C-alpha positions as a printed Julia matrix, in Angstrom:
267×3 Matrix{Float64}:
 16.02   38.49  29.09
 18.37   41.44  30.84
 21.41   39.23  30.16
 20.71   38.67  26.31
 20.03   42.54  25.86
 23.65   43.09  27.6
 24.92   40.99  25.21
 23.55   42.72  22.75
 24.76   45.79  24.26
 28.31   44.74  24.14
 28.2    43.89  20.72
 26.65   46.89  19.54
 29.49   48.88  21.7
 32.32   46.96  20.16
 31.61   46.42  16.25
 29.43   48.36  13.61
 25.64   48.26  14.05
 24.56   45.88  11.31
 27.54   43.48  11.43
 26.96   42.89  15.8
 22.86   42.08  14.87
 23.92   39.5   12.43
 25.34   37.65  15.83
 22.05   38.42  17.18
 20.23   36.65  14.32
 22.63   33.64  14.76
 20.43   30.51  15.89
 22.29   29.91  19.23
 21.49   33.46  20.26
 18.34   33.84  18.89
 16.08   35.51  21.35
 12.55   33.63  22.06
 10.71   36.73  20.53
 12.06   36.07  17.05
 11.71   31.97  16.87
  8.83   32.76  15.31
 10.49   33.59  12.0
 11.18   29.96  11.02
 13.49   27.29  12.11
 16.99   26.6   11.32
 18.76   28.55   8.25
 15.71   30.15   7.45
 15.25   31.55  10.64
 18.71   33.35  10.58
 18.29   34.5    7.01
 15.09   36.21   7.97
 16.42   37.72  10.87
 19.53   39.11   9.19
 17.33   40.38   6.26
 15.2    42.47   9.06
 18.55   43.84  10.25
 19.47   45.28   7.11
 16.04   46.51   6.27
 15.77   47.9    9.3
 19.46   49.36  10.11
 18.58   52.81  10.2
 15.86   52.1   13.11
 18.43   49.96  14.92
 21.03   52.83  14.81
 18.48   55.49  15.92
 17.6    52.9   18.92
 21.63   52.8   19.77
 21.78   56.53  19.58
 18.71   57.81  21.14
 16.52   55.14  22.63
 18.79   53.06  24.9
 17.54   54.78  28.26
 13.78   55.11  27.16
 13.7    51.6   25.91
 16.25   49.52  27.22
 14.41   46.14  26.42
 15.77   46.11  22.58
 14.26   43.13  21.23
 10.92   43.92  22.78
 11.45   47.51  21.3
 12.46   46.16  18.14
 10.29   42.99  17.48
  7.03   43.59  19.33
  6.48   47.39  19.17
  8.4    49.06  16.65
  8.26   45.99  13.85
  5.1    44.21  15.34
  6.35   40.84  14.19
  6.1    39.68  17.77
  4.3    39.37  20.79
  5.43   39.08  24.5
  5.34   35.77  26.36
  2.32   34.46  27.19
  0.88   36.11  24.53
 -0.4    35.09  20.73
 -2.12   36.1   17.32
 -2.37   39.48  15.93
 -3.26   41.43  18.9
 -1.17   39.63  20.94
 -4.01   37.85  23.15
 -3.32   36.08  26.24
 -3.02   32.57  26.15
 -5.18   30.15  28.09
 -4.51   29.99  31.66
 -2.1    31.9   34.12
 -0.02   34.28  31.57
  2.93   33.26  33.55
  2.38   29.6   33.22
 -0.16   29.2   30.11
 -1.67   26.02  29.72
 -0.98   25.23  33.25
  2.35   24.8   32.83
  1.53   21.19  30.9
  1.71   22.15  27.25
  2.52   24.78  24.85
  0.15   27.65  23.73
  0.24   27.34  20.01
  1.75   30.84  18.61
  3.13   31.93  21.97
  5.42   35.0   21.06
  4.27   35.35  17.74
  1.84   37.38  15.62
  0.22   33.64  14.31
 -1.14   30.45  16.31
 -4.65   29.71  17.18
 -4.02   30.03  21.06
 -4.91   26.41  21.88
 -3.17   24.06  24.37
 -0.85   21.7   22.82
 -0.62   19.37  25.87
  2.43   17.26  27.35
  2.02   13.26  27.07
 -0.12   12.49  30.02
 -2.41   15.4   30.35
 -5.52   16.88  28.21
 -8.17   19.27  28.53
 -8.43   23.08  27.2
 -5.9    24.23  29.82
 -4.06   20.81  30.37
 -4.85   20.76  33.46
 -6.22   16.73  33.48
 -4.85   13.34  33.27
 -5.21   11.6   30.35
 -6.26    7.68  30.38
 -3.82    5.44  31.99
 -2.75    8.5   33.9
 -3.41    9.31  37.51
 -3.05   12.33  39.66
  0.05   12.32  41.85
 -0.23   15.75  43.13
 -2.52   18.62  42.52
 -3.52   22.12  43.59
 -5.05   25.32  42.64
 -1.79   26.07  40.1
 -0.13   22.59  39.61
 -0.97   19.29  38.58
  1.56   16.1   38.39
  0.07   13.27  36.28
  1.89   10.23  36.15
  1.63    6.77  34.22
 -0.3     3.66  35.85
  1.22    0.39  35.94
  1.67   -1.36  32.56
 -0.61   -4.19  34.06
 -3.26   -1.42  34.43
 -6.4    -1.63  32.11
 -8.71    1.54  31.79
 -6.68    3.61  34.09
 -5.83    3.57  37.79
 -6.3     5.16  40.92
 -2.73    5.7   42.07
  0.62    4.37  41.24
  1.67    0.56  41.03
 -0.34   -2.79  39.98
 -2.59   -2.18  43.38
 -3.9     0.9   42.2
 -5.51   -0.49  38.6
 -9.38   -0.17  37.84
 -8.83   -3.95  35.99
 -5.95   -5.84  34.52
 -4.8    -6.3   30.74
 -4.52   -9.65  29.3
 -1.98  -11.78  30.87
 -2.38  -10.28  34.08
 -4.78  -11.48  36.96
 -6.42   -9.39  39.47
 -5.48  -10.54  43.18
 -7.44   -8.56  45.86
 -4.42   -7.86  48.01
 -1.48   -7.56  45.1
 -3.57   -5.72  42.34
 -2.91   -7.06  38.63
 -0.52  -10.11  39.06
  1.58  -11.79  36.05
  0.04  -14.89  34.8
  2.62  -17.53  33.93
  1.52  -19.16  30.87
  4.24  -21.46  30.79
  2.59  -23.42  33.37
  0.31  -24.47  31.02
  2.99  -25.61  29.17
  2.14  -23.78  25.78
  5.26  -24.84  23.66
  5.02  -28.14  22.16
  7.49  -27.94  19.07
  8.17  -31.63  19.26
  9.95  -31.24  22.51
 12.29  -28.93  21.18
 11.13  -25.91  22.65
 10.68  -24.5   25.8
  8.07  -22.03  27.65
 10.04  -18.46  28.75
  7.92  -16.05  30.91
  7.76  -12.49  30.93
  5.17  -10.12  32.46
  1.86  -10.12  30.83
  3.04  -12.45  27.97
  5.57  -15.74  27.13
  7.56  -16.91  24.59
  8.35  -20.15  23.11
 12.26  -20.36  22.16
 14.55  -23.2   21.09
 15.97  -25.47  23.79
 19.75  -25.5   23.75
 21.37  -27.29  20.4
 18.62  -26.2   18.36
 17.58  -22.69  16.4
 14.62  -21.45  15.08
 13.94  -21.69  10.91
 10.53  -21.07   9.43
  8.65  -21.6   12.9
 10.34  -24.69  13.77
 13.16  -25.73  16.2
 15.93  -27.5   13.98
 19.13  -28.89  15.1
 22.22  -26.29  14.86
 25.14  -27.72  13.59
 27.3   -24.76  14.09
 26.35  -24.41  17.75
 28.91  -22.58  19.62
 30.68  -24.7   22.34
 29.36  -24.31  26.12
 30.72  -21.78  28.11
 33.9   -23.41  29.83
 34.15  -26.11  27.37
 37.18  -26.19  25.25
 36.66  -25.19  21.44
 37.61  -27.71  18.55
 40.76  -25.83  17.95
 41.63  -26.02  21.51
 40.94  -29.48  21.41
 43.16  -30.18  18.29
 46.16  -28.31  20.16
 45.74  -30.21  22.97
 45.98  -33.5   20.93
 49.08  -31.99  19.11
 51.23  -31.87  22.13
 53.48  -35.06  22.56
 53.5   -37.33  25.53
 56.85  -36.42  27.52
 59.53  -39.12  27.05
 59.95  -41.76  29.55
 63.05  -40.54  31.93
 66.05  -42.77  31.4
 66.9   -45.19  33.81
 70.6   -44.64  34.99
 73.0   -47.35  36.81
 72.59  -45.04  39.89
 68.95  -45.57  40.12
 69.44  -49.22  39.75
 68.4   -50.87  43.05
 71.09  -53.74  44.16
């Protein structure tokens, strides 16, 4: 905040008051307390309108109140115009957000309306976190680290079903379809290809993947209407010359035989 206020001060010193404050309202410079005005061009327009409407108040701060109220944004937006709230608070009375005021929502979510005179103050948790304070791990997430002020939730292995105790396949409570539970390794991939599920007249082959499999056409065939048909325009195999190269090779004439001269005839 100090760096931002210093930048505002420099603009006020170098340019007319209203003109310099228009620069404060540009999105790239907009203080966090003013972001509740809206988004995009709407934010910039409303901020500039406020500057024009309260130009005399801003000039008064510049000439008379800088020393007693060095935080320009707090003086204008929070105290004078009562349009914003300090960080960590929300609503008409700037009530505190859930949790620590320095780290609302346990640092794992956003307090709805924080910094504005609106909003419910409820925590909107980040992905993987739940609860009124966002201090619990969601389904299929596990606690990697936790103390009184911090929690780190991480996603369970893709093979897990119904959550996990810790990371990796070995931490799963149960396995999703396509995996089987091993007492030592945890959830192991089931190789469905061992049961030969692809039977498209011998023109398909099975390709296994984690938790699943796929039937694909063998070389020289392609899929059409869920069936493998001959690919009449199949590309040549790697390292195999193309038809064009074959034609060029065929077009090269054989070398003419070397004529026999008298000095090469054996006597």
